[in-house]
N, C-alpha and C positions, 0 to 999 in steps of 0.2 A: 484367235484372230481369223477373220475371213481370209481364206488362202489367196484369193485373187485381188485383195485390196492392197493398194500401196499408198502410203502417205506422201504428201508433196515433197518432203525432204528426200525421198528416194531419187527424184529427178536431180536435185542438187548434188547428191553424191555421185550419180552417173556422170554429171558434167565435170565434177572435180577429177574423176578418174580418167577422163578423156584428155585432160590437160597434161602438159609437162609438169612433173612434180615440183612444186614451189614451196609448199607448206605441209607439215604434218596435218592430218585431218582428225580432229577430235569430234567424236559423236557423243554428245553429252545430254543429260536429262535425268529425271527421277527414275527410281526402280520400276520395272514392269510397265514401261511405256512402249516397248517394242524396238529398242535400239539394235539388239543382236539380230532379231528377225528381219528388220529392215536391211541391215548390212548383208545378211545372207541372201536376201532376195535380190539385191543388186549384184552380188557375186555370181548368182545363178546365170546371169547373162554372159559371163566370162567362161572361156574354156578352162577345164579343171587345172591344167598345168600353168595357168596364168595367175593364180593366186594361192596364198597361204593363209589359212585361218587357224590361228593358235589361241586356244582358250586356256588361260593361265590355270584355271581350276579344273581342267579336264584331266582324266587319268591317262590320256593318250600321250605317248612319248614323242611321236613324230607327227606334228600337225600339218606337214607340208602336203601339197598335192601329190597324187600317186606317183607321178614321174620321179619325184625326188624323195619319196618316203623310204625309210629304212624298213625292210621286211622283217617280220618275226622279231619284234623288240624283246630284249631280255628283261628279266625282273628288275635288274639294276636300272635300265633305261626307264621302265615304267614308274619307278619310285624316285627318279631324279628330282631333286628339289627345284622349285620354280624360283630362281634367284637371278642375280645379274648375269652370272655365267651362262645360265640356261637361255636367258634373253639374247645374249650375244650369239650363242650357237644358232638359235632359230633365225636371227637376223642375217647371219653369215650365209645360211642356206638359201634364204630368200634373195640375197645379193647374187649368189651363184645362178639362181634361176633368172634373175633380171638380166644378167650379162649374157645368158644363153638365148634370150628371146628378143627379137627385134622390137616388139611392141611393149617390152617391159613386164613388170610384175607388180602385184598388189600384196602387201603384207598387212594382215589384220590381227591385232593383239587385243583380245577380249579380257576384261577384268584386270587390266594392266596395273591398277593400283595395289594389287596383292603382291607385287614384286617390290621388295625393299629398295628404296632410293631409285625407283624406276625412272624418274625424270632425268637424273644425272646420266644414267646409262643411255637413255634414248637421245639425249642431247649430243653426246659424243658420237654415237653411231650415225645420227641424222646429219650432223655437220660433215662427217667424213663422206657420206653419200653425195652431199651437195658439192663438195670439193671435186669429186670424181665425175659429177654430172650423171649419176646413175639413174636409170629409169625405174625407180622403185618408189611406188606410192606406199605410204604407211598410214593406216587407219587405227586409231586408238579408241577403245571403249572402256568404260568403267561404270560400275553400279554405285560407287560412292562419290557423289558430287563434291563432298567436302574434301576428300583426299585428292580427287582429280584437280580441283581448283588450286589446292596448295602446290601440287607438283607443277602445274602449268605456270603458276606465278613465280615459282622459285627458280626454275631452270630453263623454261622453254619460251620465254618472252620473245615475241617477234617471229617465232618459228612455226606457229600453228594457226589454222582456221577452225572455227567451231561450227558444227551443224547441230543445232539445239533442238531436241525433241521434247515437247511438253506433254502434259496429260492430254488424252484425246478429247477433242471438242465434241459438242453436240452434233454438228454436221457429220463428223467422221463416224461417230457411233451410229447415226442414222444410216449412212451409206454402207458401212461395213457389217453392221449387225441388226439393221432394221429396228433400231430403238425408236420410240416415240418420245415426246417431251417428258411425260411422266416417268418413263423408264430412266431417262437421263437424270432427272431431278433426284431420283432415289438411288439408282445403281451407279451413276457417275460414269467416268471415262477410263476404266481399266480394261483393256482388250482381253486379258487373260481370264477375267472373271465373267465376261459377257455370256459364255455358253452355260453358265450356272444359274442364271437369273430365274429360271423356271422352278428352282428349288431354293427358296430364300434362306433356309437354314444352312444349306450347303454353301451357298454364296457367301453368307455372313462369316462362316467359319473360315472360308478361303481368304477373304479380305483381312480378317483379324490375324490369322496365323501365317498366311503366305505372302501378305503384302505389308501390313502395318508392322508386325513384329520384326521381320528382317530389316525393314527400313530404319527402325529405331536401334535394333541391336547391332546390325552389321554396318550400316551406313553412318551411324553417329557414335554409338558407345564404343565400338571397336576401332574407330578411326580418329577419335579426338578425345581429349581429356574432359571427362564429365565427373565432377566430384560427387554429385548427387543424382545418380541415375534414376532413382525412384521419383525424385522431384520432376525430372524431365518427362517421365511417363505420365505423371499426374498433370503436368502442364499440357501435354498433348491431349489428354482426355478432356481437360477443361476447355481447350481451344475448340475441340469438336462440339462440345456441348453448348458453347456460347458463340459459335460461328455466326457472323452477321451482326454481332453486338460489340459496342465499345465497352471495354472493361479496364479500369485503371489497375496499375500494378499493385496498389494498396489493396484493392478488392481481391485481386488474385491471391495475394499473400494471406488474406483472411480465409480463403477456401483451400489452401494447400498446406500440407504438413511439412514442417521443416523447410519453409520457403526461402530462408536466407534473406537476401535483400533484392531490391529492384534491379540492380546491375546483373545479378545472377539470372533472374527471370528474363530480362531482355536478351542476355546472351543465349540462353536456352531456346528462346523463341526464334532467334536468328538461326540456330542450328536446325531446328525443325523446319524452318522455311527453306534453308539451303538443301535439305533432303527432300523437298517437294511435298511436304505434309501440310503445315499450316503457316500462315503469315500473320504478323501483327502490322496492320496498315497504319501509317502515321496520319495525324491530323494535318490538313492543309492549312498553312498559316502564312504563306508568302515568304516567311523567314525560316531558313533551314534549322537554326538552333532551336526555334520554338517547336518545330515538327519533332525533333528528336526527344524533346522533353514531354511530349503529349502522351495521353493514354492511348494505347493501340486499339484498333478495331480488329477483332479476331476473324480470320477467314480461312476455311479449309480450301485446299487447292484441288481437291477432287471430291465430288459429292459422296462417293463411296465411303470416305473416311467419316463423314458426318452420320451417314445412315447405319453403318455397321455396328456402332456402339450406342445408337439412340434408344434401343428398346422397342422401336416401332417396326412393324412390317410395312410393306409398301402401301397397303390399303389404309392402315392406321395413320401413316404419315400424311396421306392425302386428306383424310377426314378431319384432322386437327388443323383448323384454319390458321391458328397462330404459328404452329410448327411449320406448316407448308409455306407461310410467308417468309420464315427464316430460310427455308430451303431455296426459295426463289431468289432472295437477296444473296445468299451464299453462292448460288450458281452464277449469278451475274458477276460477283466479285472474282470467283475462280476463273471465269472466262476472260475477264479483262486482264487479270494477272498473267494467265498462261499464254495469251495471244498478243500481248503488248510487245513492241520492239524494245530492245535493251535500253534505249535512251528514254523510254517512257517511264513515268512515275505514277503510282496509284496511291490515292489518299482517300480519306473521308473528311467531312467538315461539320463542325458544330459550333454554334454561338448561342448560348442560352437554350431556348426552346426551338431554335431554328437549326435545321440540319440538312445536309445533302449526303446521300448514301455513298456516292463515289465521286472522286474528282480525278480525272485523267489528264496528265500534264506531259507535254513534250515541248521543250523550249518555251516559246511564248504562247503556244497553243494550249487551250484549256477547255475541257468539257466537263460540265456538272451533270450528274446522273442521279435521278430519283427513281426508285423502284417501288412499284405499287402492285400488290397481289390481291387487294380487295377493293372496296368502294373508294373512289377517288374524290377527295374534297374539292370544293369549287376553286380554291386558290392554293397554289403550291408555294407556301411561305418560304420554305427552305431555299428553293431555286431563286426566288425574288431577293431574299436577303443576301444570298451569295453574290448575286449580280451587283447588288448595292455596295457590297464590301470590296469586290475585286474587279468590277467593270464588266464590260461585255464579254461574253464567252458563249460557246455552244451549250445549250441546255436540252437534256433529253429526259423524257418520262417513259419508263419501261413498264409494260403491263397494261392493266385496264385503263382505257382512255388514252393510251400512248402507243409506242411501238410494241407490237406483239412480242412476247418473250422469245418464241421460237425464231422469229425474224432477227431479233437482236443477237441471239446466240449463234446465228448462221454467218456472221461477219466478224473479222478480227477487230481488235481494239482500235487499230489505226483507222479503220473505216469510220469510226464515230468521233474522231478528232476534228 
C-alpha cells in the first residue's frame, strides 16, 4: 500500500474516536482490503499511551502501550491462550489506562473472532463500561466476515456501529498505485498485491496462495459448517470462470462433481459472497419470491479473482475481445456491488432475448445499466424492453457510445441512481 494514502473511511474513524464513546466500532470487510493498516494509521495520530492495539494472533503477551506494558514477559505469558480470560485481562488494563487519562483511551482488538464466544464477553465488558461512563473507545476488527456477522447479531445488537471497507475501487488504485484502466481490469483492487504487478507470475501466485486460499480456508471452511469443501472450491472456480454470465443452478450441477442439490449450491454461493469473493446476482422481477427462484448471474467482487485463475496474462486478456468484454462487465458489476449503500440492491434482468446487464435499486429508485465493450448496435433493445415492463427509470449505457468506463468506475453506485 502507498504509505501516504488514506482511504476515506479513515476520516470516519478519526471522527468516531473524537466523540464520547457511544457504540463499539466494528471495522468490517473482506480479507486483505487494509482494515488493520487503516486502523494503525489512525492510531498513529494518537500519543502511544492513549491506545492499546491487541492482535489476538500475535505472539506478544502484553499489547498495551509502553507506559502500561509488562517488561520482560515470561514464557508462560508468551504462550498464554487467547481466550475469554485473556480478553478480560487486556480490557481491564485498557480500563486502567482510560481512568488515568483525562482524554480517555482506545482499545483495538484485531482478529477478535478467534476468541471463543467473543461476543458474549465483549457484551458484558462493554455494558459495564457504559454503566460507569468510562472514556474507553473499543474498535473490533476481524478477517472472517461470517463469524463477525454471527457474533454481532447474536449478542451485540444495538451496541455497535460498522465502518465497512470494501475492495479497493478503480479511483483508489489510480491514486494510491498509479494504476490505469487496463491495470485495474486485470489486476483488480487488492492493495497488497499491487507492488507485484510487474512480475505477473509472482503476482498470480500471491493472489492464489495469499488471498484466495486463506479466504476460503480460514474465512469459510474453518468458521462455518461446510459438508462438501471440495464442492465449494469448485463453485468458486466456476464463478470466476463464468463471471458476468447468467448460469442456472441446473447447469452448475452439470459442471460440478458431487454437486448435491440447488439448495446446497445457493448456500455455498452465499458463503462465498459473504467472504467477499463472488456473488450470485438475482434476476430483477419486481416480486421478491420470483427473484429468489431465478438463475443467478455470477460476479467476482475483485477482478484479481477472475484474472489469477484465467490462464491469461494481461496482454492475452486484452487481446481476446470476448474475454475482455467479460472483464469489463465483471468490473462494472464488482464496482456497483462494492460501492452500493447497504439499502441498495443489485440485480440483472432478462426476458427472452431482451436483457439488461445490471439493475440498481434503492427503494422506488431504479437504474438500468447496459455495458458495451465493442461495437454498439443502433437500438438498445434490452433497455427499451425493461422500460416497457417496469416504467420510467434511469437508463445508462457504459462503454463505447455511452459513459466512458473509467468515468463510470470513478463514482460510487449512489451517483448513478
